[in-house]
C-alpha positions as CSV (number, residue, x, y, z in Angstrom):
1,M,-39.5,143.9,166.7
2,R,-42.6,144.2,169.0
3,M,-45.7,143.2,166.8
4,I,-49.3,144.4,167.8
5,P,-50.9,142.0,168.1
6,A,-48.4,139.3,168.4
7,E,-49.9,137.4,165.8
8,P,-51.6,138.6,162.5
9,L,-54.7,140.0,163.1
10,R,-57.8,138.6,160.7
11,T,-56.2,138.1,157.4
12,D,-56.2,135.4,154.8
13,S,-53.4,137.2,153.0
14,R,-50.2,135.1,152.6
15,A,-48.1,138.1,151.6
16,E,-49.2,140.1,154.7
17,K,-48.2,137.1,156.9
18,R,-44.9,136.9,155.3
19,V,-44.4,140.6,156.1
20,F,-45.6,140.1,159.5
21,D,-42.9,137.5,160.2
22,Q,-39.9,139.7,158.4
23,L,-41.1,142.5,160.8
24,R,-41.1,140.3,163.7
25,A,-37.6,139.4,163.0
26,A,-36.5,143.0,162.1
27,F,-34.5,145.5,164.4
28,S,-33.9,142.9,167.1
29,G,-30.8,144.8,168.6
30,T,-30.7,146.0,172.0
31,D,-30.6,149.7,170.8
32,Q,-33.6,148.9,168.7
33,T,-36.1,147.9,171.5
34,D,-38.2,150.9,171.1
35,W,-39.7,149.9,167.5
36,F,-43.1,147.9,167.1
37,A,-45.4,147.5,164.4
38,I,-49.0,147.6,164.2
39,H,-50.9,145.1,161.9
40,S,-54.2,146.0,160.2
41,L,-55.2,149.3,161.7
42,N,-58.2,150.5,160.8
43,L,-58.7,153.9,159.3
44,P,-62.3,155.7,160.1
45,W,-61.2,158.7,158.5
46,H,-59.8,158.5,154.9
47,E,-58.8,161.6,152.5
48,Y,-61.5,160.3,150.1
49,K,-62.8,156.8,151.0
50,R,-65.8,156.3,153.8
51,F,-63.4,153.9,155.9
52,G,-59.9,152.6,155.2
53,E,-57.4,150.2,156.2
54,I,-53.6,150.2,157.0
55,D,-51.6,147.0,156.3
56,F,-48.7,148.0,158.6
57,V,-47.8,150.9,160.7
58,L,-44.2,150.9,161.6
59,C,-43.2,153.1,164.6
60,G,-39.6,153.9,166.0
61,P,-37.2,156.7,167.4
62,E,-36.6,157.5,163.3
63,G,-40.3,157.9,162.4
64,L,-43.9,156.5,161.7
65,F,-44.0,154.8,158.2
66,I,-46.8,153.1,156.4
67,L,-46.7,149.8,154.7
68,E,-48.9,148.6,152.1
69,V,-48.7,145.0,150.8
70,K,-49.6,143.6,147.7
71,G,-49.2,139.9,147.1
72,G,-49.5,138.0,144.0
73,G,-49.0,139.6,140.3
74,V,-49.3,143.2,139.7
75,S,-50.0,144.8,136.3
76,C,-50.8,148.4,135.2
77,H,-52.4,149.3,131.7
78,D,-52.9,153.0,130.6
79,G,-52.8,153.8,134.5
80,V,-55.3,151.0,135.4
81,W,-53.8,148.7,138.1
82,E,-55.0,145.2,138.7
83,T,-53.7,142.3,141.0
84,K,-53.8,138.7,140.3
85,N,-54.0,136.1,143.2
86,R,-52.5,132.6,143.4
87,Y,-55.8,131.4,141.8
88,G,-55.5,133.4,138.6
89,E,-58.1,135.7,139.6
90,T,-57.7,139.6,138.7
91,A,-59.2,142.4,140.5
92,R,-58.9,145.9,139.7
93,L,-57.5,148.6,141.9
94,K,-59.3,152.1,142.4
95,E,-55.8,153.5,142.6
96,S,-51.9,152.4,142.4
97,P,-50.5,150.8,145.7
98,F,-48.2,153.9,146.1
99,K,-51.3,156.1,146.2
100,Q,-52.9,154.0,148.4
101,A,-50.1,154.0,150.8
102,E,-49.6,157.9,150.4
103,S,-53.3,158.8,150.9
104,A,-53.5,156.2,154.0
105,L,-50.5,158.1,155.3
106,H,-52.4,161.2,155.0
107,G,-55.5,160.0,156.7
108,L,-53.7,158.8,159.5
109,R,-52.0,161.8,160.2
110,K,-55.0,163.7,160.4
111,R,-55.9,161.8,163.3
112,L,-52.7,162.4,165.3
113,P,-52.7,165.2,168.0
114,D,-50.1,168.0,167.1
115,R,-48.0,166.9,169.4
116,L,-47.2,163.6,167.8
117,D,-47.8,165.0,164.0
118,Q,-44.6,167.4,164.8
119,A,-42.4,164.7,166.6
120,F,-42.1,162.1,163.9
121,V,-40.8,161.9,160.5
122,L,-43.6,160.5,158.3
123,G,-43.2,158.2,155.3
124,Y,-44.8,155.1,153.3
125,G,-43.7,152.1,151.6
126,V,-45.0,149.6,149.5
127,V,-44.1,145.6,149.7
128,M,-44.6,143.3,146.7
129,P,-42.9,140.0,148.1
130,D,-44.0,138.0,144.7
131,V,-43.3,140.3,142.0
132,E,-39.6,140.1,141.0
133,C,-39.4,143.9,139.8
134,L,-41.3,146.9,138.2
135,P,-40.0,149.2,135.9
136,E,-38.7,152.6,136.8
137,S,-41.7,155.4,136.8
138,A,-42.1,159.0,137.3
139,E,-45.2,158.1,139.3
140,W,-43.0,156.4,142.2
141,D,-39.4,156.5,143.7
142,S,-38.0,152.9,143.4
143,V,-36.9,153.3,147.0
144,V,-39.9,152.9,148.6
145,L,-40.7,149.7,147.0
146,A,-39.9,146.1,148.5
147,D,-40.0,143.8,145.3
148,A,-39.4,139.7,145.7
149,K,-35.5,140.6,145.4
150,K,-35.4,143.4,148.3
151,F,-37.8,141.4,150.2
152,R,-35.5,138.9,150.7
153,Q,-33.1,141.2,152.5
154,F,-36.1,143.0,154.0
155,E,-34.3,144.7,157.1
156,K,-31.7,146.2,154.9
157,W,-34.5,147.9,152.5
158,L,-36.2,148.9,155.7
159,L,-33.3,151.0,156.6
160,R,-32.9,152.5,153.4
161,L,-36.8,153.3,153.3
162,I,-36.1,155.0,156.8
163,R,-33.3,157.0,155.6
164,H,-34.9,158.1,152.4
165,W,-37.7,159.7,154.4
166,R,-35.5,161.2,157.1
167,E,-33.5,162.8,154.1
168,K,-36.7,164.6,153.2
169,D,-37.1,165.9,156.7
170,V,-33.9,166.5,158.3
171,Y,-34.6,169.0,161.2
172,K,-37.0,166.3,162.8
173,P,-35.4,165.2,165.9
174,V,-35.5,161.2,166.9
175,A,-38.6,160.7,169.0
176,S,-38.2,159.9,172.5
177,S,-39.4,156.6,174.3
178,E,-42.2,158.8,176.0
179,Q,-43.4,159.9,172.6
180,L,-43.4,156.4,171.0
181,E,-45.5,155.3,174.1
182,W,-48.0,158.4,173.1
183,L,-48.1,157.1,169.5
184,R,-48.6,153.5,170.6
185,Q,-51.5,154.3,172.7
186,C,-53.1,156.8,170.1
187,L,-53.0,154.6,167.5
188,R,-54.0,151.1,169.4
189,P,-54.6,151.9,172.9
190,D,-54.6,149.4,176.1
191,F,-57.9,150.1,178.1
192,E,-60.4,147.9,180.2
193,A,-63.9,149.2,180.0
194,V,-65.7,148.8,183.1
195,V,-69.5,148.4,183.5
196,P,-71.0,151.4,185.6
197,L,-72.8,150.5,189.0
198,C,-75.9,152.2,187.3
199,V,-75.9,149.8,184.4
200,T,-75.5,147.0,186.6
201,A,-78.3,148.0,189.1
202,D,-80.7,148.3,185.9
203,A,-79.7,145.2,184.8
204,V,-80.7,143.6,188.2
205,E,-83.9,145.4,188.1
206,S,-84.8,144.0,184.8
207,R,-84.1,140.4,186.1
208,I,-86.0,141.1,188.9
209,A,-88.9,142.1,186.9
210,R,-88.6,138.8,184.7
211,L,-88.4,137.0,187.9
212,T,-91.7,138.7,189.2
213,E,-93.6,137.9,186.0
214,D,-92.9,134.2,186.3
215,Q,-93.9,134.1,190.0
216,L,-96.9,135.8,189.1
217,R,-98.0,133.0,186.7
218,L,-97.3,130.7,189.5
219,I,-99.8,132.3,191.8
220,D,-102.2,131.9,188.9
221,A,-101.8,128.3,189.2
222,A,-101.9,128.1,192.8
223,E,-105.4,129.7,192.8
224,A,-106.5,126.8,190.9
225,N,-105.3,124.5,193.3
226,E,-106.6,123.8,197.0
227,R,-103.2,122.8,198.0
228,V,-99.7,124.0,196.8
229,L,-96.3,123.2,198.1
230,C,-93.8,125.6,197.0
231,F,-90.0,124.8,197.2
232,G,-87.3,126.8,196.4
233,G,-84.0,128.3,197.9
234,A,-83.4,131.6,200.1
235,G,-84.3,134.6,198.0
236,T,-86.3,132.8,195.4
237,G,-89.6,134.6,196.0
238,K,-91.5,132.1,198.1
239,T,-92.5,134.9,200.7
240,M,-93.7,137.0,197.6
241,L,-95.7,134.5,196.3
242,A,-97.4,134.0,199.8
243,L,-98.1,137.6,200.1
244,E,-99.6,138.0,196.8
245,L,-102.0,135.3,197.4
246,A,-103.0,136.6,200.8
247,K,-103.5,140.1,199.0
248,R,-106.1,138.5,196.6
249,W,-108.0,136.4,198.9
250,T,-108.3,139.2,201.2
251,A,-109.5,141.5,198.4
252,A,-112.1,138.7,197.5
253,G,-113.4,139.0,201.0
254,M,-111.6,135.8,202.4
255,R,-110.2,135.9,206.0
256,V,-106.7,134.9,205.5
257,A,-104.0,134.0,207.8
258,L,-100.4,134.2,206.8
259,A,-97.7,132.4,209.1
260,E,-94.1,133.4,208.0
261,K,-92.2,130.4,209.4
262,F,-92.6,126.7,209.2
263,F,-91.0,124.4,211.5
264,G,-90.1,120.9,211.0
265,T,-92.4,119.3,213.8
266,P,-94.8,116.6,212.6
267,C,-98.3,118.1,212.2
268,P,-100.4,116.0,215.1
269,D,-103.4,115.4,212.8
270,R,-101.5,114.0,209.9
271,S,-100.9,110.1,210.2
272,D,-98.1,110.2,207.8
273,G,-96.0,112.4,209.9
274,L,-94.9,114.8,206.9
275,P,-92.7,117.7,208.7
276,F,-95.0,120.6,207.5
277,G,-97.4,122.3,210.4
278,F,-97.6,125.2,212.5
279,D,-96.0,125.4,215.9
280,A,-98.6,125.3,218.8
281,S,-98.9,129.5,219.2
282,C,-99.8,129.8,215.4
283,R,-102.4,127.2,215.5
284,E,-103.9,128.5,218.5
285,K,-104.0,132.1,216.6
286,V,-105.7,130.7,213.6
287,W,-108.2,129.0,215.8
288,R,-109.0,132.2,217.7
289,Q,-109.6,134.2,214.4
290,Q,-111.8,131.1,213.0
291,I,-110.0,130.7,209.9
């Protein structure tokens, strides 16, 4: 059976991992390829809980079925259910595992569109892979329980569970492949959210603003020094730095010449021959303006 996701999702429960493996091995026939199971389905709307989680949702042409998994030991005294893990630690349950599965099914049903709710037989089961047997009770039907013995023949139990719920709703037809795909997309859709251009533009503007703040701090440092050499690749803001300095110096009453380009010819009045200098026309214009 196809598992969604392909590996158990965020669980330390050994019982859930065992059920996961059993489901993956079940319904492997060529006529059963439409079956899939979803592990750990979040349930934001629950009948009476603030939120809930469904251990497994089993989906196929014959219906949609909730599986509640309880590992370790289980006990019930005066209607109060408790579980015991492999370390001997006990935990009290707010309700029986059967009631948990039933309420989760009702919560999920309220989230389904009408076209899907009417297309599928709905049911639930409880899996206790570590418990050998539970006594008969008026509060649950033994066919919906997979104890350790039934768990060893898990696919056989699944078939009985499905038949049990279909007999309660005999007028529901078998769901089509198209309806199953709608159901899968409704329960756990595949999607890719694309960042819109406006968000990208806002991020770029924010980045530009941060760079401008850094550059202005460099300008403050440049004003405190007679000579500054500023290196940077294309687009890093060297021209912006020069313009800001020119504005500041002009506002202070200084005569300023801003040359846009430098050339690699050695400056004639530099004995070390460093390749920084204006070309002849730039030097002439600066001399004429007496700068």
